[in-house]
mmCIF file of the N, C-alpha and C atoms, coordinates in Angstrom:
data_MODEL
# 
_entry.id   MODEL 
# 
loop_
_atom_site.group_PDB 
_atom_site.id 
_atom_site.type_symbol 
_atom_site.label_atom_id 
_atom_site.label_alt_id 
_atom_site.label_comp_id 
_atom_site.label_asym_id 
_atom_site.label_entity_id 
_atom_site.label_seq_id 
_atom_site.pdbx_PDB_ins_code 
_atom_site.Cartn_x 
_atom_site.Cartn_y 
_atom_site.Cartn_z 
_atom_site.occupancy 
_atom_site.B_iso_or_equiv 
_atom_site.pdbx_formal_charge 
_atom_site.auth_seq_id 
_atom_site.auth_comp_id 
_atom_site.auth_asym_id 
_atom_site.auth_atom_id 
_atom_site.pdbx_PDB_model_num 
ATOM 1   N N  . MET A 1 1  ? 105.886 17.624 62.043 1.00 0.00 ? 1  MET A N  1 
ATOM 2   C CA . MET A 1 1  ? 105.133 16.732 62.900 1.00 0.00 ? 1  MET A CA 1 
ATOM 3   C C  . MET A 1 1  ? 105.508 16.940 64.361 1.00 0.00 ? 1  MET A C  1 
ATOM 4   N N  . LEU A 1 2  ? 106.718 16.569 64.735 1.00 0.00 ? 2  LEU A N  1 
ATOM 5   C CA . LEU A 1 2  ? 107.128 16.686 66.124 1.00 0.00 ? 2  LEU A CA 1 
ATOM 6   C C  . LEU A 1 2  ? 108.347 17.575 66.253 1.00 0.00 ? 2  LEU A C  1 
ATOM 7   N N  . THR A 1 3  ? 108.416 18.278 67.359 1.00 0.00 ? 3  THR A N  1 
ATOM 8   C CA . THR A 1 3  ? 109.577 19.113 67.601 1.00 0.00 ? 3  THR A CA 1 
ATOM 9   C C  . THR A 1 3  ? 110.326 18.680 68.858 1.00 0.00 ? 3  THR A C  1 
ATOM 10  N N  . TYR A 1 4  ? 109.868 17.646 69.520 1.00 0.00 ? 4  TYR A N  1 
ATOM 11  C CA . TYR A 1 4  ? 110.477 17.186 70.764 1.00 0.00 ? 4  TYR A CA 1 
ATOM 12  C C  . TYR A 1 4  ? 111.441 16.035 70.483 1.00 0.00 ? 4  TYR A C  1 
ATOM 13  N N  . LYS A 1 5  ? 112.712 16.336 70.495 1.00 0.00 ? 5  LYS A N  1 
ATOM 14  C CA . LYS A 1 5  ? 113.695 15.302 70.196 1.00 0.00 ? 5  LYS A CA 1 
ATOM 15  C C  . LYS A 1 5  ? 113.867 14.307 71.330 1.00 0.00 ? 5  LYS A C  1 
ATOM 16  N N  . ASN A 1 6  ? 113.295 14.588 72.505 1.00 0.00 ? 6  ASN A N  1 
ATOM 17  C CA . ASN A 1 6  ? 113.419 13.643 73.616 1.00 0.00 ? 6  ASN A CA 1 
ATOM 18  C C  . ASN A 1 6  ? 112.247 12.660 73.660 1.00 0.00 ? 6  ASN A C  1 
ATOM 19  N N  . ILE A 1 7  ? 111.403 12.637 72.645 1.00 0.00 ? 7  ILE A N  1 
ATOM 20  C CA . ILE A 1 7  ? 110.345 11.639 72.559 1.00 0.00 ? 7  ILE A CA 1 
ATOM 21  C C  . ILE A 1 7  ? 110.975 10.303 72.183 1.00 0.00 ? 7  ILE A C  1 
ATOM 22  N N  . LYS A 1 8  ? 110.565 9.270  72.878 1.00 0.00 ? 8  LYS A N  1 
ATOM 23  C CA . LYS A 1 8  ? 111.077 7.922  72.635 1.00 0.00 ? 8  LYS A CA 1 
ATOM 24  C C  . LYS A 1 8  ? 110.911 7.571  71.152 1.00 0.00 ? 8  LYS A C  1 
ATOM 25  N N  . GLY A 1 9  ? 111.983 7.132  70.530 1.00 0.00 ? 9  GLY A N  1 
ATOM 26  C CA . GLY A 1 9  ? 111.946 6.712  69.132 1.00 0.00 ? 9  GLY A CA 1 
ATOM 27  C C  . GLY A 1 9  ? 112.130 7.830  68.119 1.00 0.00 ? 9  GLY A C  1 
ATOM 28  N N  . TYR A 1 10 ? 112.385 9.055  68.576 1.00 0.00 ? 10 TYR A N  1 
ATOM 29  C CA . TYR A 1 10 ? 112.506 10.207 67.677 1.00 0.00 ? 10 TYR A CA 1 
ATOM 30  C C  . TYR A 1 10 ? 113.529 9.968  66.563 1.00 0.00 ? 10 TYR A C  1 
ATOM 31  N N  . GLU A 1 11 ? 114.592 9.234  66.877 1.00 0.00 ? 11 GLU A N  1 
ATOM 32  C CA . GLU A 1 11 ? 115.656 8.977  65.895 1.00 0.00 ? 11 GLU A CA 1 
ATOM 33  C C  . GLU A 1 11 ? 115.155 8.160  64.701 1.00 0.00 ? 11 GLU A C  1 
ATOM 34  N N  . LEU A 1 12 ? 114.041 7.485  64.850 1.00 0.00 ? 12 LEU A N  1 
ATOM 35  C CA . LEU A 1 12 ? 113.493 6.681  63.755 1.00 0.00 ? 12 LEU A CA 1 
ATOM 36  C C  . LEU A 1 12 ? 112.954 7.543  62.612 1.00 0.00 ? 12 LEU A C  1 
ATOM 37  N N  . ILE A 1 13 ? 112.634 8.801  62.900 1.00 0.00 ? 13 ILE A N  1 
ATOM 38  C CA . ILE A 1 13 ? 112.112 9.692  61.854 1.00 0.00 ? 13 ILE A CA 1 
ATOM 39  C C  . ILE A 1 13 ? 113.125 9.834  60.732 1.00 0.00 ? 13 ILE A C  1 
ATOM 40  N N  . GLU A 1 14 ? 114.384 10.058 61.098 1.00 0.00 ? 14 GLU A N  1 
ATOM 41  C CA . GLU A 1 14 ? 115.429 10.216 60.083 1.00 0.00 ? 14 GLU A CA 1 
ATOM 42  C C  . GLU A 1 14 ? 115.641 8.916  59.299 1.00 0.00 ? 14 GLU A C  1 
ATOM 43  N N  . GLN A 1 15 ? 115.551 7.797  59.993 1.00 0.00 ? 15 GLN A N  1 
ATOM 44  C CA . GLN A 1 15 ? 115.794 6.504  59.353 1.00 0.00 ? 15 GLN A CA 1 
ATOM 45  C C  . GLN A 1 15 ? 114.661 6.103  58.400 1.00 0.00 ? 15 GLN A C  1 
ATOM 46  N N  . TYR A 1 16 ? 113.409 6.289  58.808 1.00 0.00 ? 16 TYR A N  1 
ATOM 47  C CA . TYR A 1 16 ? 112.269 5.793  58.036 1.00 0.00 ? 16 TYR A CA 1 
ATOM 48  C C  . TYR A 1 16 ? 111.418 6.887  57.385 1.00 0.00 ? 16 TYR A C  1 
ATOM 49  N N  . GLY A 1 17 ? 111.518 8.105  57.880 1.00 0.00 ? 17 GLY A N  1 
ATOM 50  C CA . GLY A 1 17 ? 110.650 9.166  57.392 1.00 0.00 ? 17 GLY A CA 1 
ATOM 51  C C  . GLY A 1 17 ? 109.259 9.052  58.001 1.00 0.00 ? 17 GLY A C  1 
ATOM 52  N N  . ILE A 1 18 ? 108.438 10.070 57.747 1.00 0.00 ? 18 ILE A N  1 
ATOM 53  C CA . ILE A 1 18 ? 107.083 10.111 58.278 1.00 0.00 ? 18 ILE A CA 1 
ATOM 54  C C  . ILE A 1 18 ? 106.171 9.228  57.418 1.00 0.00 ? 18 ILE A C  1 
ATOM 55  N N  . TYR A 1 19 ? 105.310 8.480  58.079 1.00 0.00 ? 19 TYR A N  1 
ATOM 56  C CA . TYR A 1 19 ? 104.371 7.605  57.378 1.00 0.00 ? 19 TYR A CA 1 
ATOM 57  C C  . TYR A 1 19 ? 103.429 8.417  56.493 1.00 0.00 ? 19 TYR A C  1 
ATOM 58  N N  . ASN A 1 20 ? 103.212 7.913  55.301 1.00 0.00 ? 20 ASN A N  1 
ATOM 59  C CA . ASN A 1 20 ? 102.218 8.456  54.387 1.00 0.00 ? 20 ASN A CA 1 
ATOM 60  C C  . ASN A 1 20 ? 101.656 7.273  53.615 1.00 0.00 ? 20 ASN A C  1 
ATOM 61  N N  . ALA A 1 21 ? 100.353 7.117  53.628 1.00 0.00 ? 21 ALA A N  1 
ATOM 62  C CA . ALA A 1 21 ? 99.719  5.956  53.004 1.00 0.00 ? 21 ALA A CA 1 
ATOM 63  C C  . ALA A 1 21 ? 100.005 5.853  51.511 1.00 0.00 ? 21 ALA A C  1 
ATOM 64  N N  . LEU A 1 22 ? 100.288 6.977  50.872 1.00 0.00 ? 22 LEU A N  1 
ATOM 65  C CA . LEU A 1 22 ? 100.544 6.966  49.437 1.00 0.00 ? 22 LEU A CA 1 
ATOM 66  C C  . LEU A 1 22 ? 102.029 6.909  49.086 1.00 0.00 ? 22 LEU A C  1 
ATOM 67  N N  . THR A 1 23 ? 102.840 7.629  49.844 1.00 0.00 ? 23 THR A N  1 
ATOM 68  C CA . THR A 1 23 ? 104.240 7.781  49.440 1.00 0.00 ? 23 THR A CA 1 
ATOM 69  C C  . THR A 1 23 ? 105.263 7.128  50.359 1.00 0.00 ? 23 THR A C  1 
ATOM 70  N N  . ASN A 1 24 ? 104.878 6.756  51.596 1.00 0.00 ? 24 ASN A N  1 
ATOM 71  C CA . ASN A 1 24 ? 105.851 6.159  52.516 1.00 0.00 ? 24 ASN A CA 1 
ATOM 72  C C  . ASN A 1 24 ? 105.150 5.215  53.497 1.00 0.00 ? 24 ASN A C  1 
ATOM 73  N N  . LYS A 1 25 ? 104.807 4.045  53.014 1.00 0.00 ? 25 LYS A N  1 
ATOM 74  C CA . LYS A 1 25 ? 104.110 3.066  53.855 1.00 0.00 ? 25 LYS A CA 1 
ATOM 75  C C  . LYS A 1 25 ? 105.019 2.449  54.909 1.00 0.00 ? 25 LYS A C  1 
ATOM 76  N N  . ASN A 1 26 ? 106.326 2.630  54.797 1.00 0.00 ? 26 ASN A N  1 
ATOM 77  C CA . ASN A 1 26 ? 107.274 2.101  55.784 1.00 0.00 ? 26 ASN A CA 1 
ATOM 78  C C  . ASN A 1 26 ? 107.667 3.141  56.815 1.00 0.00 ? 26 ASN A C  1 
ATOM 79  N N  . GLY A 1 27 ? 107.033 4.294  56.788 1.00 0.00 ? 27 GLY A N  1 
ATOM 80  C CA . GLY A 1 27 ? 107.396 5.391  57.674 1.00 0.00 ? 27 GLY A CA 1 
ATOM 81  C C  . GLY A 1 27 ? 106.923 5.200  59.106 1.00 0.00 ? 27 GLY A C  1 
ATOM 82  N N  . VAL A 1 28 ? 107.216 6.209  59.909 1.00 0.00 ? 28 VAL A N  1 
ATOM 83  C CA . VAL A 1 28 ? 106.886 6.193  61.331 1.00 0.00 ? 28 VAL A CA 1 
ATOM 84  C C  . VAL A 1 28 ? 105.701 7.096  61.612 1.00 0.00 ? 28 VAL A C  1 
ATOM 85  N N  . SER A 1 29 ? 105.066 6.822  62.752 1.00 0.00 ? 29 SER A N  1 
ATOM 86  C CA . SER A 1 29 ? 103.967 7.660  63.216 1.00 0.00 ? 29 SER A CA 1 
ATOM 87  C C  . SER A 1 29 ? 104.062 7.794  64.726 1.00 0.00 ? 29 SER A C  1 
ATOM 88  N N  . ARG A 1 30 ? 103.288 8.729  65.250 1.00 0.00 ? 30 ARG A N  1 
ATOM 89  C CA . ARG A 1 30 ? 103.286 8.966  66.689 1.00 0.00 ? 30 ARG A CA 1 
ATOM 90  C C  . ARG A 1 30 ? 102.257 8.055  67.348 1.00 0.00 ? 30 ARG A C  1 
ATOM 91  N N  . ASP A 1 31 ? 102.679 7.405  68.404 1.00 0.00 ? 31 ASP A N  1 
ATOM 92  C CA . ASP A 1 31 ? 101.807 6.528  69.170 1.00 0.00 ? 31 ASP A CA 1 
ATOM 93  C C  . ASP A 1 31 ? 101.583 7.129  70.550 1.00 0.00 ? 31 ASP A C  1 
ATOM 94  N N  . HIS A 1 32 ? 100.375 7.015  71.062 1.00 0.00 ? 32 HIS A N  1 
ATOM 95  C CA . HIS A 1 32 ? 100.099 7.364  72.453 1.00 0.00 ? 32 HIS A CA 1 
ATOM 96  C C  . HIS A 1 32 ? 100.345 6.116  73.289 1.00 0.00 ? 32 HIS A C  1 
ATOM 97  N N  . MET A 1 33 ? 101.359 6.169  74.152 1.00 0.00 ? 33 MET A N  1 
ATOM 98  C CA . MET A 1 33 ? 101.720 4.989  74.941 1.00 0.00 ? 33 MET A CA 1 
ATOM 99  C C  . MET A 1 33 ? 100.575 4.576  75.868 1.00 0.00 ? 33 MET A C  1 
ATOM 100 N N  . LEU A 1 34 ? 99.976  5.529  76.558 1.00 0.00 ? 34 LEU A N  1 
ATOM 101 C CA . LEU A 1 34 ? 98.728  5.271  77.277 1.00 0.00 ? 34 LEU A CA 1 
ATOM 102 C C  . LEU A 1 34 ? 97.645  5.655  76.281 1.00 0.00 ? 34 LEU A C  1 
ATOM 103 N N  . SER A 1 35 ? 96.892  4.691  75.833 1.00 0.00 ? 35 SER A N  1 
ATOM 104 C CA . SER A 1 35 ? 96.032  4.888  74.668 1.00 0.00 ? 35 SER A CA 1 
ATOM 105 C C  . SER A 1 35 ? 94.946  5.937  74.881 1.00 0.00 ? 35 SER A C  1 
ATOM 106 N N  . ILE A 1 36 ? 94.565  6.551  73.780 1.00 0.00 ? 36 ILE A N  1 
ATOM 107 C CA . ILE A 1 36 ? 93.467  7.513  73.786 1.00 0.00 ? 36 ILE A CA 1 
ATOM 108 C C  . ILE A 1 36 ? 92.197  6.819  74.270 1.00 0.00 ? 36 ILE A C  1 
ATOM 109 N N  . ASN A 1 37 ? 91.986  5.589  73.827 1.00 0.00 ? 37 ASN A N  1 
ATOM 110 C CA . ASN A 1 37 ? 90.810  4.834  74.250 1.00 0.00 ? 37 ASN A CA 1 
ATOM 111 C C  . ASN A 1 37 ? 90.787  4.641  75.766 1.00 0.00 ? 37 ASN A C  1 
ATOM 112 N N  . TYR A 1 38 ? 91.932  4.295  76.340 1.00 0.00 ? 38 TYR A N  1 
ATOM 113 C CA . TYR A 1 38 ? 92.028  4.134  77.794 1.00 0.00 ? 38 TYR A CA 1 
ATOM 114 C C  . TYR A 1 38 ? 91.695  5.455  78.480 1.00 0.00 ? 38 TYR A C  1 
ATOM 115 N N  . GLY A 1 39 ? 92.246  6.530  77.976 1.00 0.00 ? 39 GLY A N  1 
ATOM 116 C CA . GLY A 1 39 ? 91.969  7.841  78.549 1.00 0.00 ? 39 GLY A CA 1 
ATOM 117 C C  . GLY A 1 39 ? 90.491  8.181  78.502 1.00 0.00 ? 39 GLY A C  1 
ATOM 118 N N  . TRP A 1 40 ? 89.858  7.887  77.394 1.00 0.00 ? 40 TRP A N  1 
ATOM 119 C CA . TRP A 1 40 ? 88.434  8.169  77.222 1.00 0.00 ? 40 TRP A CA 1 
ATOM 120 C C  . TRP A 1 40 ? 87.588  7.352  78.204 1.00 0.00 ? 40 TRP A C  1 
ATOM 121 N N  . THR A 1 41 ? 87.862  6.053  78.275 1.00 0.00 ? 41 THR A N  1 
ATOM 122 C CA . THR A 1 41 ? 87.033  5.184  79.117 1.00 0.00 ? 41 THR A CA 1 
ATOM 123 C C  . THR A 1 41 ? 87.290  5.376  80.610 1.00 0.00 ? 41 THR A C  1 
ATOM 124 N N  . HIS A 1 42 ? 88.446  5.964  80.967 1.00 0.00 ? 42 HIS A N  1 
ATOM 125 C CA . HIS A 1 42 ? 88.771  6.187  82.377 1.00 0.00 ? 42 HIS A CA 1 
ATOM 126 C C  . HIS A 1 42 ? 88.733  7.660  82.768 1.00 0.00 ? 42 HIS A C  1 
ATOM 127 N N  . ASN A 1 43 ? 88.148  8.483  81.916 1.00 0.00 ? 43 ASN A N  1 
ATOM 128 C CA . ASN A 1 43 ? 87.982  9.922  82.197 1.00 0.00 ? 43 ASN A CA 1 
ATOM 129 C C  . ASN A 1 43 ? 89.287  10.620 82.567 1.00 0.00 ? 43 ASN A C  1 
ATOM 130 N N  . ILE A 1 44 ? 90.346  10.308 81.854 1.00 0.00 ? 44 ILE A N  1 
ATOM 131 C CA . ILE A 1 44 ? 91.643  10.950 82.081 1.00 0.00 ? 44 ILE A CA 1 
ATOM 132 C C  . ILE A 1 44 ? 91.647  12.264 81.303 1.00 0.00 ? 44 ILE A C  1 
ATOM 133 N N  . PRO A 1 45 ? 92.041  13.357 81.929 1.00 0.00 ? 45 PRO A N  1 
ATOM 134 C CA . PRO A 1 45 ? 92.013  14.657 81.256 1.00 0.00 ? 45 PRO A CA 1 
ATOM 135 C C  . PRO A 1 45 ? 92.839  14.651 79.965 1.00 0.00 ? 45 PRO A C  1 
ATOM 136 N N  . PRO A 1 46 ? 92.331  15.318 78.938 1.00 0.00 ? 46 PRO A N  1 
ATOM 137 C CA . PRO A 1 46 ? 93.031  15.368 77.646 1.00 0.00 ? 46 PRO A CA 1 
ATOM 138 C C  . PRO A 1 46 ? 94.460  15.890 77.754 1.00 0.00 ? 46 PRO A C  1 
ATOM 139 N N  . GLU A 1 47 ? 94.722  16.805 78.681 1.00 0.00 ? 47 GLU A N  1 
ATOM 140 C CA . GLU A 1 47 ? 96.085  17.349 78.791 1.00 0.00 ? 47 GLU A CA 1 
ATOM 141 C C  . GLU A 1 47 ? 97.081  16.290 79.260 1.00 0.00 ? 47 GLU A C  1 
ATOM 142 N N  . ILE A 1 48 ? 96.622  15.251 79.899 1.00 0.00 ? 48 ILE A N  1 
ATOM 143 C CA . ILE A 1 48 ? 97.510  14.147 80.285 1.00 0.00 ? 48 ILE A CA 1 
ATOM 144 C C  . ILE A 1 48 ? 97.729  13.225 79.089 1.00 0.00 ? 48 ILE A C  1 
ATOM 145 N N  . ILE A 1 49 ? 96.654  12.831 78.431 1.00 0.00 ? 49 ILE A N  1 
ATOM 146 C CA . ILE A 1 49 ? 96.770  11.930 77.281 1.00 0.00 ? 49 ILE A CA 1 
ATOM 147 C C  . ILE A 1 49 ? 97.554  12.581 76.146 1.00 0.00 ? 49 ILE A C  1 
ATOM 148 N N  . SER A 1 50 ? 97.384  13.885 75.956 1.00 0.00 ? 50 SER A N  1 
ATOM 149 C CA . SER A 1 50 ? 98.051  14.565 74.834 1.00 0.00 ? 50 SER A CA 1 
ATOM 150 C C  . SER A 1 50 ? 99.454  15.062 75.162 1.00 0.00 ? 50 SER A C  1 
ATOM 151 N N  . HIS A 1 51 ? 99.907  14.883 76.395 1.00 0.00 ? 51 HIS A N  1 
ATOM 152 C CA . HIS A 1 51 ? 101.241 15.364 76.786 1.00 0.00 ? 51 HIS A CA 1 
ATOM 153 C C  . HIS A 1 51 ? 102.316 14.661 75.951 1.00 0.00 ? 51 HIS A C  1 
ATOM 154 N N  . PRO A 1 52 ? 103.357 15.387 75.536 1.00 0.00 ? 52 PRO A N  1 
ATOM 155 C CA . PRO A 1 52 ? 104.431 14.763 74.751 1.00 0.00 ? 52 PRO A CA 1 
ATOM 156 C C  . PRO A 1 52 ? 105.104 13.582 75.457 1.00 0.00 ? 52 PRO A C  1 
ATOM 157 N N  . ALA A 1 53 ? 105.045 13.536 76.778 1.00 0.00 ? 53 ALA A N  1 
ATOM 158 C CA . ALA A 1 53 ? 105.627 12.403 77.510 1.00 0.00 ? 53 ALA A CA 1 
ATOM 159 C C  . ALA A 1 53 ? 104.848 11.122 77.249 1.00 0.00 ? 53 ALA A C  1 
ATOM 160 N N  . ASN A 1 54 ? 103.662 11.241 76.675 1.00 0.00 ? 54 ASN A N  1 
ATOM 161 C CA . ASN A 1 54 ? 102.851 10.067 76.350 1.00 0.00 ? 54 ASN A CA 1 
ATOM 162 C C  . ASN A 1 54 ? 103.063 9.619  74.906 1.00 0.00 ? 54 ASN A C  1 
ATOM 163 N N  . CYS A 1 55 ? 104.021 10.205 74.236 1.00 0.00 ? 55 CYS A N  1 
ATOM 164 C CA . CYS A 1 55 ? 104.255 9.880  72.828 1.00 0.00 ? 55 CYS A CA 1 
ATOM 165 C C  . CYS A 1 55 ? 105.456 8.956  72.657 1.00 0.00 ? 55 CYS A C  1 
ATOM 166 N N  . GLU A 1 56 ? 105.342 8.155  71.638 1.00 0.00 ? 56 GLU A N  1 
ATOM 167 C CA . GLU A 1 56 ? 106.451 7.319  71.191 1.00 0.00 ? 56 GLU A CA 1 
ATOM 168 C C  . GLU A 1 56 ? 106.385 7.280  69.671 1.00 0.00 ? 56 GLU A C  1 
ATOM 169 N N  . ILE A 1 57 ? 107.547 7.331  69.033 1.00 0.00 ? 57 ILE A N  1 
ATOM 170 C CA . ILE A 1 57 ? 107.618 7.213  67.586 1.00 0.00 ? 57 ILE A CA 1 
ATOM 171 C C  . ILE A 1 57 ? 107.893 5.750  67.265 1.00 0.00 ? 57 ILE A C  1 
ATOM 172 N N  . MET A 1 58 ? 107.099 5.191  66.377 1.00 0.00 ? 58 MET A N  1 
ATOM 173 C CA . MET A 1 58 ? 107.304 3.808  65.953 1.00 0.00 ? 58 MET A CA 1 
ATOM 174 C C  . MET A 1 58 ? 106.854 3.672  64.513 1.00 0.00 ? 58 MET A C  1 
ATOM 175 N N  . THR A 1 59 ? 107.282 2.592  63.882 1.00 0.00 ? 59 THR A N  1 
ATOM 176 C CA . THR A 1 59 ? 106.841 2.383  62.512 1.00 0.00 ? 59 THR A CA 1 
ATOM 177 C C  . THR A 1 59 ? 105.319 2.250  62.505 1.00 0.00 ? 59 THR A C  1 
ATOM 178 N N  . GLN A 1 60 ? 104.717 2.698  61.435 1.00 0.00 ? 60 GLN A N  1 
ATOM 179 C CA . GLN A 1 60 ? 103.269 2.626  61.327 1.00 0.00 ? 60 GLN A CA 1 
ATOM 180 C C  . GLN A 1 60 ? 102.777 1.182  61.415 1.00 0.00 ? 60 GLN A C  1 
ATOM 181 N N  . SER A 1 61 ? 103.541 0.245  60.872 1.00 0.00 ? 61 SER A N  1 
ATOM 182 C CA . SER A 1 61 ? 103.124 -1.161 60.945 1.00 0.00 ? 61 SER A CA 1 
ATOM 183 C C  . SER A 1 61 ? 103.065 -1.637 62.397 1.00 0.00 ? 61 SER A C  1 
ATOM 184 N N  . ASN A 1 62 ? 104.043 -1.254 63.217 1.00 0.00 ? 62 ASN A N  1 
ATOM 185 C CA . ASN A 1 62 ? 104.013 -1.636 64.633 1.00 0.00 ? 62 ASN A CA 1 
ATOM 186 C C  . ASN A 1 62 ? 102.900 -0.906 65.377 1.00 0.00 ? 62 ASN A C  1 
ATOM 187 N N  . ASN A 1 63 ? 102.655 0.348  65.008 1.00 0.00 ? 63 ASN A N  1 
ATOM 188 C CA . ASN A 1 63 ? 101.587 1.113  65.638 1.00 0.00 ? 63 ASN A CA 1 
ATOM 189 C C  . ASN A 1 63 ? 100.235 0.467  65.322 1.00 0.00 ? 63 ASN A C  1 
ATOM 190 N N  . SER A 1 64 ? 100.056 0.025  64.117 1.00 0.00 ? 64 SER A N  1 
ATOM 191 C CA . SER A 1 64 ? 98.806  -0.650 63.741 1.00 0.00 ? 64 SER A CA 1 
ATOM 192 C C  . SER A 1 64 ? 98.628  -1.952 64.517 1.00 0.00 ? 64 SER A C  1 
ATOM 193 N N  . LYS A 1 65 ? 99.717  -2.701 64.694 1.00 0.00 ? 65 LYS A N  1 
ATOM 194 C CA . LYS A 1 65 ? 99.651  -3.954 65.455 1.00 0.00 ? 65 LYS A CA 1 
ATOM 195 C C  . LYS A 1 65 ? 99.293  -3.695 66.916 1.00 0.00 ? 65 LYS A C  1 
ATOM 196 N N  . LYS A 1 66 ? 99.811  -2.594 67.455 1.00 0.00 ? 66 LYS A N  1 
ATOM 197 C CA . LYS A 1 66 ? 99.550  -2.244 68.850 1.00 0.00 ? 66 LYS A CA 1 
ATOM 198 C C  . LYS A 1 66 ? 98.091  -1.893 69.053 1.00 0.00 ? 66 LYS A C  1 
ATOM 199 N N  . SER A 1 67 ? 97.476  -1.305 68.040 1.00 0.00 ? 67 SER A N  1 
ATOM 200 C CA . SER A 1 67 ? 96.062  -0.928 68.071 1.00 0.00 ? 67 SER A CA 1 
ATOM 201 C C  . SER A 1 67 ? 95.796  0.004  69.251 1.00 0.00 ? 67 SER A C  1 
ATOM 202 N N  . SER A 1 68 ? 94.802  -0.292 70.059 1.00 0.00 ? 68 SER A N  1 
ATOM 203 C CA . SER A 1 68 ? 94.447  0.605  71.171 1.00 0.00 ? 68 SER A CA 1 
ATOM 204 C C  . SER A 1 68 ? 95.008  0.127  72.502 1.00 0.00 ? 68 SER A C  1 
ATOM 205 N N  . LYS A 1 69 ? 95.988  -0.775 72.462 1.00 0.00 ? 69 LYS A N  1 
ATOM 206 C CA . LYS A 1 69 ? 96.624  -1.244 73.694 1.00 0.00 ? 69 LYS A CA 1 
ATOM 207 C C  . LYS A 1 69 ? 97.543  -0.156 74.242 1.00 0.00 ? 69 LYS A C  1 
ATOM 208 N N  . SER A 1 70 ? 97.717  -0.153 75.547 1.00 0.00 ? 70 SER A N  1 
ATOM 209 C CA . SER A 1 70 ? 98.648  0.770  76.190 1.00 0.00 ? 70 SER A CA 1 
ATOM 210 C C  . SER A 1 70 ? 99.965  0.059  76.468 1.00 0.00 ? 70 SER A C  1 
ATOM 211 N N  . SER A 1 71 ? 101.060 0.794  76.328 1.00 0.00 ? 71 SER A N  1 
ATOM 212 C CA . SER A 1 71 ? 102.373 0.216  76.620 1.00 0.00 ? 71 SER A CA 1 
ATOM 213 C C  . SER A 1 71 ? 102.938 0.716  77.949 1.00 0.00 ? 71 SER A C  1 
ATOM 214 N N  . ILE A 1 72 ? 102.213 1.643  78.613 1.00 0.00 ? 72 ILE A N  1 
ATOM 215 C CA . ILE A 1 72 ? 102.585 2.099  79.955 1.00 0.00 ? 72 ILE A CA 1 
ATOM 216 C C  . ILE A 1 72 ? 101.310 2.242  80.785 1.00 0.00 ? 72 ILE A C  1 
ATOM 217 N N  . THR A 1 73 ? 101.502 2.340  82.085 1.00 0.00 ? 73 THR A N  1 
ATOM 218 C CA . THR A 1 73 ? 100.373 2.546  82.989 1.00 0.00 ? 73 THR A CA 1 
ATOM 219 C C  . THR A 1 73 ? 100.164 4.050  83.205 1.00 0.00 ? 73 THR A C  1 
ATOM 220 N N  . LEU A 1 74 ? 99.039  4.399  83.788 1.00 0.00 ? 74 LEU A N  1 
ATOM 221 C CA . LEU A 1 74 ? 98.775  5.806  84.118 1.00 0.00 ? 74 LEU A CA 1 
ATOM 222 C C  . LEU A 1 74 ? 99.824  6.318  85.090 1.00 0.00 ? 74 LEU A C  1 
ATOM 223 N N  . GLU A 1 75 ? 100.189 5.523  86.063 1.00 0.00 ? 75 GLU A N  1 
ATOM 224 C CA . GLU A 1 75 ? 101.216 5.953  87.028 1.00 0.00 ? 75 GLU A CA 1 
ATOM 225 C C  . GLU A 1 75 ? 102.556 6.203  86.339 1.00 0.00 ? 75 GLU A C  1 
ATOM 226 N N  . GLU A 1 76 ? 102.935 5.322  85.421 1.00 0.00 ? 76 GLU A N  1 
ATOM 227 C CA . GLU A 1 76 ? 104.186 5.525  84.677 1.00 0.00 ? 76 GLU A CA 1 
ATOM 228 C C  . GLU A 1 76 ? 104.119 6.817  83.857 1.00 0.00 ? 76 GLU A C  1 
ATOM 229 N N  . LEU A 1 77 ? 102.975 7.071  83.251 1.00 0.00 ? 77 LEU A N  1 
ATOM 230 C CA . LEU A 1 77 ? 102.833 8.308  82.484 1.00 0.00 ? 77 LEU A CA 1 
ATOM 231 C C  . LEU A 1 77 ? 102.939 9.521  83.387 1.00 0.00 ? 77 LEU A C  1 
ATOM 232 N N  . LYS A 1 78 ? 102.310 9.481  84.528 1.00 0.00 ? 78 LYS A N  1 
ATOM 233 C CA . LYS A 1 78 ? 102.399 10.620 85.470 1.00 0.00 ? 78 LYS A CA 1 
ATOM 234 C C  . LYS A 1 78 ? 103.836 10.858 85.893 1.00 0.00 ? 78 LYS A C  1 
ATOM 235 N N  . GLU A 1 79 ? 104.605 9.797  86.099 1.00 0.00 ? 79 GLU A N  1 
ATOM 236 C CA . GLU A 1 79 ? 106.027 9.930  86.433 1.00 0.00 ? 79 GLU A CA 1 
ATOM 237 C C  . GLU A 1 79 ? 106.786 10.564 85.279 1.00 0.00 ? 79 GLU A C  1 
ATOM 238 N N  . ARG A 1 80 ? 106.498 10.131 84.044 1.00 0.00 ? 80 ARG A N  1 
ATOM 239 C CA . ARG A 1 80 ? 107.157 10.697 82.861 1.00 0.00 ? 80 ARG A CA 1 
ATOM 240 C C  . ARG A 1 80 ? 106.836 12.185 82.733 1.00 0.00 ? 80 ARG A C  1 
ATOM 241 N N  . ILE A 1 81 ? 105.583 12.546 82.974 1.00 0.00 ? 81 ILE A N  1 
ATOM 242 C CA . ILE A 1 81 ? 105.189 13.960 82.888 1.00 0.00 ? 81 ILE A CA 1 
ATOM 243 C C  . ILE A 1 81 ? 105.908 14.779 83.955 1.00 0.00 ? 81 ILE A C  1 
ATOM 244 N N  . ALA A 1 82 ? 106.006 14.248 85.162 1.00 0.00 ? 82 ALA A N  1 
ATOM 245 C CA . ALA A 1 82 ? 106.650 14.968 86.269 1.00 0.00 ? 82 ALA A CA 1 
ATOM 246 C C  . ALA A 1 82 ? 108.124 15.244 85.993 1.00 0.00 ? 82 ALA A C  1 
ATOM 247 N N  . THR A 1 83 ? 108.770 14.390 85.225 1.00 0.00 ? 83 THR A N  1 
ATOM 248 C CA . THR A 1 83 ? 110.208 14.564 84.954 1.00 0.00 ? 83 THR A CA 1 
ATOM 249 C C  . THR A 1 83 ? 110.469 15.051 83.528 1.00 0.00 ? 83 THR A C  1 
ATOM 250 N N  . TRP A 1 84 ? 109.426 15.400 82.785 1.00 0.00 ? 84 TRP A N  1 
ATOM 251 C CA . TRP A 1 84 ? 109.575 15.832 81.389 1.00 0.00 ? 84 TRP A CA 1 
ATOM 252 C C  . TRP A 1 84 ? 110.387 17.111 81.309 1.00 0.00 ? 84 TRP A C  1 
ATOM 253 N N  . LYS A 1 85 ? 111.318 17.152 80.371 1.00 0.00 ? 85 LYS A N  1 
ATOM 254 C CA . LYS A 1 85 ? 112.171 18.342 80.167 1.00 0.00 ? 85 LYS A CA 1 
ATOM 255 C C  . LYS A 1 85 ? 111.884 18.932 78.832 1.00 0.00 ? 85 LYS A C  1 
# 
């Protein structure tokens, strides 16, 4: 799934495993902190929305609760991208 260990929440993968609707309903999934929906409605280039700096690992249940809400602003994401290692 992911190869970037500096993604926020990456350590949760080992603890919970990857989400699977059949075999691991308590697992984690990748969340876009600045939502895909926000990117679409504000014409943000896909390379910004899809950047690994826009990812966070969280339990699937929390990701579902978050829905299409964003947890960071576009400016915060641009700052994260500028300092991404």
